[in-house]
C-alpha positions in Angstrom: -10.4 -33.8 10.5 -11.1 -32.6 13.9 -9.9 -35.1 16.6 -13.4 -35.3 18.4 -13.9 -39.3 17.8 -11.7 -40.6 20.9 -12.0 -43.1 23.5 -12.7 -42.2 27.2 -9.2 -43.7 28.1 -10.2 -44.2 31.7 -12.8 -46.4 31.0 -10.9 -48.7 28.6 -9.0 -51.9 29.7 -5.3 -51.6 29.6 -5.0 -54.3 26.7 -7.7 -52.3 24.7 -5.8 -48.9 25.1 -2.7 -50.5 24.2 -4.3 -51.9 20.8 -5.9 -48.5 20.3 -2.2 -46.8 21.1 -1.1 -49.4 18.1 -3.7 -48.7 15.8 -3.0 -44.8 16.2 0.8 -45.3 16.0 0.3 -47.7 13.0 -1.8 -45.1 11.0 1.2 -42.4 11.8 3.7 -44.9 10.4 1.6 -46.1 7.6 1.2 -42.4 6.5 5.0 -42.0 6.5 5.6 -45.2 4.3 2.9 -44.3 1.7 2.9 -40.4 1.4 6.2 -39.2 3.0 7.4 -38.0 6.6 5.4 -34.8 6.3 2.2 -36.4 5.9 2.6 -37.7 9.7 1.4 -34.3 10.8 -2.3 -35.4 9.6 -2.5 -38.3 11.9 -5.6 -38.0 14.0 -8.0 -39.8 16.1 -11.1 -39.5 13.7 -9.4 -41.6 10.8 -7.7 -44.0 13.4 -11.6 -44.6 14.3 -12.4 -45.5 10.7 -9.2 -47.6 10.2 -10.0 -49.7 13.5 -13.8 -50.2 11.9 -12.5 -51.4 8.5 -9.4 -53.5 9.6 -9.6 -57.4 10.2 -6.1 -57.5 11.6 -4.3 -56.7 15.3 -1.1 -58.1 14.4 1.6 -55.6 15.5 5.3 -54.5 14.3 7.5 -52.7 16.2 8.7 -49.2 14.8 10.8 -46.4 16.0 8.6 -43.3 16.7 10.0 -39.4 16.2 8.6 -38.7 19.4 10.3 -41.4 21.2 13.1 -42.3 19.1 14.9 -44.6 21.5 12.1 -46.8 22.2 10.1 -48.8 19.3 6.2 -48.6 19.4 4.0 -51.3 18.7 2.0 -50.6 15.5 -0.7 -52.1 13.7 0.6 -50.8 10.3 -0.2 -53.5 7.8 -3.0 -54.4 5.7 -5.6 -52.6 3.4 -7.4 -50.9 6.2 -4.6 -48.8 7.5 -3.4 -47.9 3.9 -6.9 -46.7 3.1 -7.1 -44.5 6.2 -3.7 -43.0 5.5 -4.8 -42.1 2.0 -8.1 -40.8 3.4 -6.4 -38.7 5.9 -4.1 -37.1 3.3 -7.0 -36.5 0.8 -9.0 -34.8 3.8 -6.3 -32.9 4.8 -5.6 -31.4 1.7 -9.0 -30.1 0.9 -9.2 -28.9 4.4 -6.0 -26.8 3.5 -7.8 -25.9 0.2 -10.8 -24.6 1.8 -8.9 -22.6 4.5 -7.0 -20.8 1.8 -10.4 -19.6 0.6 -12.0 -18.6 3.9 -9.2 -17.3 6.3 -7.8 -13.9 6.7 -4.7 -13.3 4.5 -2.1 -14.6 7.0 -3.8 -17.6 7.7 -4.5 -18.2 4.2 -0.9 -17.9 3.3 -0.2 -20.4 6.0 -2.6 -22.8 4.8 -1.3 -22.3 1.2 2.2 -23.3 2.1 0.7 -26.3 3.9 -0.9 -27.3 0.7 2.3 -26.8 -1.1 4.1 -29.1 1.1 1.3 -31.8 0.9 0.8 -31.5 -2.6 3.0 -34.6 -3.5 1.5 -36.6 -0.7 -2.1 -35.7 -1.9 -1.2 -36.5 -5.4 0.0 -40.0 -4.3 -3.1 -40.6 -2.0 -5.6 -39.4 -4.5 -4.0 -41.6 -7.5 -4.5 -44.7 -5.0 -8.3 -43.6 -4.1 -9.6 -41.7 -7.0 -13.1 -42.3 -6.1 -12.9 -41.2 -2.5 -11.1 -38.1 -4.0 -13.9 -37.3 -6.5 -16.6 -38.0 -3.8 -15.1 -35.5 -1.5 -14.7 -33.0 -4.2 -18.5 -33.6 -5.0 -19.7 -33.1 -1.4 -17.4 -30.2 -0.8 -18.9 -28.3 -3.9 -22.1 -29.1 -2.6 -21.2 -27.5 0.7 -19.8 -24.5 -0.8 -23.1 -23.9 -2.6 -25.0 -24.0 0.7 -22.0 -21.6 2.1 -22.8 -19.1 -0.9 -26.7 -19.4 -0.2 -26.0 -18.8 3.7 -27.8 -21.8 4.3 -29.0 -22.3 8.2 -30.1 -26.1 7.9 -27.8 -28.1 10.0 -28.9 -31.2 8.3 -28.4 -30.4 4.9 -24.8 -28.8 5.5 -23.9 -31.8 7.9 -25.1 -34.4 5.2 -22.5 -33.3 2.8 -19.7 -34.1 5.1 -21.3 -37.1 6.7 -21.2 -38.5 3.1 -17.8 -38.0 2.7 -17.1 -40.4 5.4 -20.0 -42.7 4.6 -18.1 -43.2 1.2 -15.1 -44.6 3.2 -17.1 -47.8 3.7 -15.7 -49.2 0.6 -16.7 -52.1 -1.3 -15.4 -54.9 0.5 -17.2 -57.9 2.7 -20.8 -58.5 2.3 -23.7 -56.0 1.3 -24.9 -56.0 5.0 -21.2 -55.2 6.3 -20.9 -52.4 4.0 -24.4 -51.2 4.8 -23.3 -51.3 8.8 -20.2 -49.3 7.7 -21.9 -46.9 5.8 -24.8 -46.2 8.3 -21.6 -45.9 11.1 -19.5 -43.6 9.2 -22.4 -41.3 8.0 -23.5 -40.8 11.5 -20.3 -40.3 13.0 -19.2 -37.7 10.2 -22.7 -36.0 10.9 -22.0 -35.8 14.6 -18.4 -34.3 14.0 -19.6 -31.7 11.5 -22.4 -30.5 13.8 -20.2 -30.5 16.8 -17.7 -28.4 15.0 -20.5 -26.1 14.2 -20.8 -25.4 17.7 -17.3 -25.5 18.7 -16.3 -22.8 16.0 -19.6 -20.6 16.5 -17.9 -17.6 18.1 -14.9 -17.7 16.0 -17.1 -17.8 12.7 -19.2 -15.0 13.8 -16.0 -13.0 14.5 -14.4 -14.0 11.2 -17.6 -13.7 9.2 -17.2 -17.4 8.1 -19.8 -20.0 7.2 -21.4 -21.7 10.1 -25.0 -23.0 9.7 -25.8 -22.2 13.3 -25.0 -18.4 12.3 -27.7 -18.2 9.9 -30.2 -20.5 11.7 -29.9 -18.1 14.8 -30.2 -15.2 12.3 -29.0 -12.5 14.9 -25.1 -13.6 14.7 -24.9 -14.3 18.3 -21.5 -15.9 19.3 -23.3 -18.3 22.0 -26.5 -20.6 21.9 -29.2 -19.9 24.3 -29.9 -23.2 26.8 -33.0 -23.7 24.6 -30.7 -23.7 21.2 -28.3 -25.9 22.9 -30.7 -28.5 23.8 -32.3 -28.5 20.2 -28.7 -29.2 18.9 -27.9 -31.7 21.4 -31.1 -33.6 20.4 -29.9 -34.0 16.9 -26.5 -34.9 17.9 -28.0 -37.6 20.3 -30.1 -38.8 17.2 -26.7 -39.5 15.2 -24.9 -40.9 18.3 -27.5 -43.4 19.0 -27.8 -44.3 15.2 -24.1 -45.0 15.3 -24.3 -47.0 18.5 -27.1 -49.1 16.7 -25.0 -49.7 13.7 -22.0 -50.8 15.7 -23.9 -53.3 17.5 -24.6 -55.0 14.4 -21.0 -55.2 13.5 -19.4 -58.6 13.9 -17.5 -59.2 17.1 -13.9 -58.7 16.9 -10.9 -57.2 18.9 -11.6 -53.8 17.9 -15.2 -53.6 19.1 -14.6 -53.0 22.9 -12.7 -49.8 21.7 -15.1 -48.8 18.9 -18.0 -49.1 21.6 -16.0 -47.1 24.1 -15.5 -44.4 21.7 -19.2 -44.1 20.4 -21.0 -44.6 23.7 -18.6 -42.8 26.0 -16.1 -40.9 24.0 -18.4 -38.7 21.9 -20.9 -37.7 24.9 -17.7 -36.5 27.0 -16.1 -34.6 24.0 -19.5 -32.9 23.7 -20.0 -32.0 27.1 -16.7 -30.5 26.9 -17.6 -28.6 23.9 -20.7 -27.2 25.1 -19.1 -26.3 28.4 -16.6 -24.1 26.5 -13.6 -26.4 27.7 -12.7 -28.3 24.9 -9.9 -26.1 23.5 -8.2 -26.6 26.7 -8.5 -30.5 26.5 -7.3 -31.1 23.1 -4.2 -29.3 23.9 -3.2 -32.0 26.7 -0.6 -34.0 24.9 -0.7 -36.7 27.8 -4.1 -37.7 26.1 -2.4 -38.6 22.7 -1.2 -42.0 22.2 2.6 -42.1 22.0 2.8 -38.8 24.2 2.0 -40.3 27.6 5.7 -40.3 28.8 
């Protein structure tokens, strides 16, 4: 995943930030417990968001953290939601590595291949636990590969393939209305993430001759969007952001809701501004913005 789905930390109440950090650290701990220590490397904001949406628990346990081994951290690491998010994280990371092996230059492809070998056992465990999610992920990625071969310039078609991967994570628990709300929310967040990543990676993809629907939409291999093109892409991003926010409003109120609303209504737009301003790569390397790395 990409790390775009994060809160606007300055706008969170302290208790909400502490709960968000407990979810992030809980996902990290659950990854270790279910899939081995190496799987901690794939903990990310995006799947923490998914875990919070799915979770009906906020009880914490104190666990030791490799980053701060002398001080235990509060973790929300029990329950089906965290286990599901951990498995989804590993499955998505595995297929991302496999995709990189196919698309990257030889040195980076070798590095991705080494990473895939390292993650193979973790992936097999996760896929065995979530076979339907794994099958759906493979099916959607095959559709995306077809669009890549066709050099498809449609943002909607390409983003739909990725969005349906996340929408499938809505699961089968709860009422039909609850599942429909989760599917709508995950679909539009997934669509948003894919399109924003296409903007973020455009220059690199042009230089590496990698697939990016924006390359073929523009048809002249420019490394940057014009002001008019930026406005058009932001309009489609705004559509998914508003749709995700609308779905979130229908969700039953719980302790996670203020954090989720912060992410969708403030966090996503803030990250988008950074991406369009060309400042995102600088921001995402700030480890002080990562839960557990502040001190």
